[in-house]
C-alpha positions in Angstrom: 31.6 32.0 -67.4 32.7 28.4 -67.7 36.0 27.0 -67.4 35.9 26.0 -71.1 36.0 30.0 -71.9 39.0 30.3 -69.8 41.1 27.5 -71.3 40.0 28.5 -74.8 41.0 32.1 -74.3 44.4 30.9 -72.8 45.1 28.9 -75.9 44.4 31.5 -78.1 46.2 34.2 -75.9 49.4 32.4 -75.6 49.5 31.8 -79.3 49.5 35.5 -79.5 52.0 35.9 -77.0 54.4 33.3 -78.3 56.4 35.7 -80.0 55.0 35.3 -83.6 55.1 38.5 -84.9 52.3 38.0 -86.9 49.9 37.3 -84.0 46.9 35.2 -84.2 46.1 34.7 -87.7 42.9 37.0 -88.7 39.7 34.8 -89.5 37.2 37.9 -89.6 34.7 38.5 -87.3 33.9 35.1 -86.4 37.4 34.9 -84.7 36.6 37.7 -82.3 33.1 36.4 -81.8 34.5 33.2 -80.3 35.4 35.1 -77.3 32.5 37.6 -77.3 30.9 36.0 -74.3 33.4 36.3 -72.1 34.5 39.5 -73.1 30.7 40.7 -72.4 31.0 38.8 -68.6 34.3 41.1 -68.0 33.1 44.2 -69.5 36.5 44.6 -71.2 38.0 43.7 -74.6 40.5 41.0 -74.7 41.7 41.0 -78.1 41.8 43.9 -80.9 41.6 43.0 -84.6 44.5 44.2 -86.7 44.7 43.9 -90.6 46.4 40.5 -90.6 46.2 39.3 -87.2 44.5 39.5 -83.7 46.4 40.7 -80.9 45.9 41.0 -77.0 44.9 44.3 -75.4 46.3 45.7 -72.2 43.2 44.1 -70.4 43.9 41.0 -72.2 47.2 40.5 -70.9 46.5 41.4 -67.6 43.3 38.9 -67.6 45.7 35.9 -69.1 47.9 36.0 -65.8 44.3 35.5 -63.7 42.8 33.2 -65.9 46.1 30.9 -65.6 45.8 31.2 -62.0 42.0 30.3 -62.0 42.3 27.3 -64.2 45.3 26.2 -61.9 43.1 26.8 -58.9 40.0 24.4 -60.5 42.3 21.7 -61.3 43.9 21.5 -58.0 40.3 21.7 -56.4 39.3 18.8 -58.9 42.3 16.7 -57.7 41.7 17.2 -54.1 37.9 16.5 -54.5 38.8 13.1 -56.4 41.7 12.2 -53.8 39.2 12.4 -51.0 36.4 10.6 -53.1 38.9 7.7 -53.5 39.9 7.4 -49.7 38.2 4.9 -47.6 35.8 5.9 -45.1 38.1 5.4 -42.1 40.8 8.2 -43.1 41.1 10.6 -40.3 42.7 14.0 -41.6 44.4 16.2 -39.0 45.8 19.5 -39.8 48.6 20.9 -37.2 49.6 24.3 -36.9 52.0 26.5 -34.6 54.8 24.0 -35.1 53.3 20.9 -34.1 54.2 17.7 -35.6 53.4 14.5 -36.3 55.8 12.9 -33.7 53.7 14.1 -30.9 51.3 11.5 -31.7 53.6 8.5 -32.7 53.0 6.3 -29.6 49.4 6.5 -29.4 49.4 5.8 -33.6 51.1 2.7 -32.8 48.5 1.5 -30.5 45.7 2.7 -32.8 47.0 0.9 -35.7 47.3 -2.5 -33.7 43.8 -2.0 -32.6 42.1 -0.5 -35.8 44.1 -1.3 -38.9 41.4 0.0 -41.3 41.5 3.6 -39.6 44.3 5.7 -41.7 45.5 8.7 -40.0 47.0 11.5 -42.3 48.6 14.5 -40.8 49.2 17.8 -42.6 51.4 20.5 -41.1 49.8 23.7 -42.0 49.8 27.5 -41.4 46.9 28.8 -39.0 44.7 30.2 -41.8 45.1 27.2 -43.6 44.2 24.9 -40.8 41.0 27.0 -39.9 40.0 27.3 -43.9 40.3 23.6 -44.1 38.2 22.6 -41.2 35.6 25.0 -42.3 35.4 23.4 -45.7 35.7 19.9 -44.3 39.2 19.4 -45.9 40.3 18.2 -42.3 38.5 16.2 -39.6 40.3 17.6 -37.0 42.9 20.3 -36.1 45.4 20.7 -33.3 46.8 24.4 -32.5 48.3 26.3 -29.8 45.2 28.6 -29.4 41.6 28.4 -29.8 39.3 29.3 -32.3 36.7 31.0 -30.7 33.9 32.5 -32.6 35.0 31.1 -35.7 32.3 28.5 -36.1 34.6 25.8 -34.6 34.6 24.0 -31.2 37.9 24.6 -29.2 38.7 21.8 -26.4 41.8 22.3 -24.2 43.5 18.9 -24.9 47.1 18.8 -23.4 49.6 21.0 -21.4 52.6 21.7 -22.7 54.2 23.1 -19.4 57.9 22.8 -19.1 59.5 19.6 -17.4 63.0 19.0 -16.1 64.9 16.0 -17.2 68.0 14.5 -15.2 69.7 11.3 -14.6 68.8 9.1 -11.9 71.9 9.8 -9.8 71.6 13.5 -10.2 71.8 15.8 -7.1 68.1 17.0 -8.0 66.8 13.6 -8.6 65.5 13.3 -5.0 63.3 16.3 -5.2 59.7 15.7 -6.2 59.9 19.1 -8.2 62.6 21.3 -9.3 62.4 25.1 -8.6 63.7 27.2 -11.3 65.8 29.0 -9.1 68.0 26.0 -8.7 68.8 26.0 -12.4 72.0 28.6 -12.5 73.8 25.8 -10.5 73.9 23.3 -13.3 74.7 23.2 -17.2 71.3 23.6 -19.1 70.2 21.8 -22.3 67.2 23.5 -23.9 65.3 22.2 -26.7 65.1 24.6 -29.7 61.2 24.2 -30.2 60.6 25.9 -26.7 59.0 29.3 -27.2 60.9 32.5 -27.0 59.3 33.6 -23.8 59.7 30.1 -22.2 63.7 30.5 -22.8 63.4 34.1 -21.3 61.9 32.6 -18.1 64.4 30.0 -17.9 67.3 32.3 -18.6 65.8 35.0 -16.4 66.4 32.9 -13.3 70.2 32.8 -14.1 70.4 36.7 -14.0 73.5 36.8 -16.6 75.5 34.0 -14.5 75.4 30.6 -14.1 76.7 27.4 -15.7 76.7 27.2 -19.8 73.6 26.9 -21.8 73.5 24.6 -24.8 70.4 24.6 -27.3 69.4 21.1 -28.6 67.9 20.6 -32.0 65.6 17.7 -31.0 64.1 16.1 -27.9 65.7 12.8 -28.8 69.0 14.3 -29.0 68.4 16.2 -25.7 67.3 13.1 -23.8 70.5 11.3 -24.9 72.5 14.3 -23.8 71.0 14.0 -20.6 71.5 10.5 -20.1 75.3 10.9 -20.9 75.7 13.7 -18.0 76.1 16.7 -20.4 73.7 18.7 -18.3 70.0 19.3 -17.3 67.4 18.9 -19.8 64.6 21.2 -20.3 61.6 20.5 -22.4 58.1 20.3 -23.0 55.8 17.7 -21.8 54.5 16.5 -25.2 58.0 16.4 -26.5 59.0 14.1 -23.6 56.0 11.8 -24.2 56.8 11.4 -27.6 60.6 10.6 -27.0 60.1 8.8 -23.6 63.0 6.5 -22.5 63.9 4.7 -19.3 66.7 5.7 -17.1 65.8 9.4 -16.5 64.1 11.3 -13.9 61.2 13.9 -14.9 60.4 16.6 -12.6 58.0 19.5 -13.0 59.5 22.8 -12.8 58.4 25.3 -10.4 58.0 29.1 -10.1 57.5 29.1 -13.7 54.2 30.7 -14.8 52.3 28.9 -17.4 50.6 30.6 -20.1 47.5 29.9 -22.3 50.3 29.0 -25.3 51.2 26.3 -23.0 48.0 24.6 -23.9 47.6 22.6 -27.2 43.8 22.8 -28.6 41.6 20.4 -30.2 39.8 22.2 -33.0 36.6 20.4 -35.0 33.3 21.6 -36.6 30.2 21.9 -34.4 28.8 18.8 -36.1 29.1 15.4 -34.0 32.2 13.6 -35.4 32.1 10.3 -37.0 32.4 7.0 -34.9 36.1 6.5 -36.1 37.1 10.0 -35.1 35.4 10.0 -31.5 37.5 6.9 -31.1 40.4 8.6 -32.0 39.9 11.6 -29.6 39.3 9.4 -27.0 42.3 7.5 -27.4 44.3 10.7 -27.4 42.7 12.2 -24.5 43.5 8.9 -22.5 47.1 8.9 -23.9 48.0 12.3 -22.8 46.1 11.9 -19.7 48.7 9.3 -18.7 51.9 11.5 -19.6 
């Protein structure tokens, strides 16, 4: 079966289904023979010949829906292949899942553009399933996710830690401490970033045992840091979010008595083949960037 067979069938079927009561004009057996190869392949009749017209069978009506989807998928695949073919050699396609966004890489990308302007980095925010399928099909060069892809033909490398940090103004009572115990949090109003995982929020709020000062949820790390800087409370956010939105004048301390989980780690995913040189340099730059966080 060829894509041309599907397109020809769709054209004929849509004319039959267009609402014209006379159906597709009858032209004898030659008209039906036009689709005989497709019907033989499917093992079902798609059209029936009436006295003055040709009409779709029940099987034909069902197949029309699938044929449209198949043609649309083929055309999308064709466009994707053409877009990849037209890309320069130094395009790096990065798939992000589990709520990770390009803002995690903002600081490093500025330096990359300055040092290697010929390298273009394109980010795709996709589902876990789309990420794994795209890496297998080489639609993406790299992936970053909250969990490894062990046993799926991909290499998984723990890349950076997303454990929780406390952010406070420089003159805050907690500032002299080298670390902040989670048991101290009920004494202060809290600002929690909305992107924290549910279990992370439960861990932080569990230390308050239903009491303590007010808790406010903030939509972005940038807004959270602004509110902390203005003295509205103690901020709790993830390490990578802080790195992407770093600003001076604030004190950052690790949150202790907090048990990290595997999902605190962001994993680098890529195929087992050795990456191209510009991809290897990107991985090295990113590893160095987060090591300094």
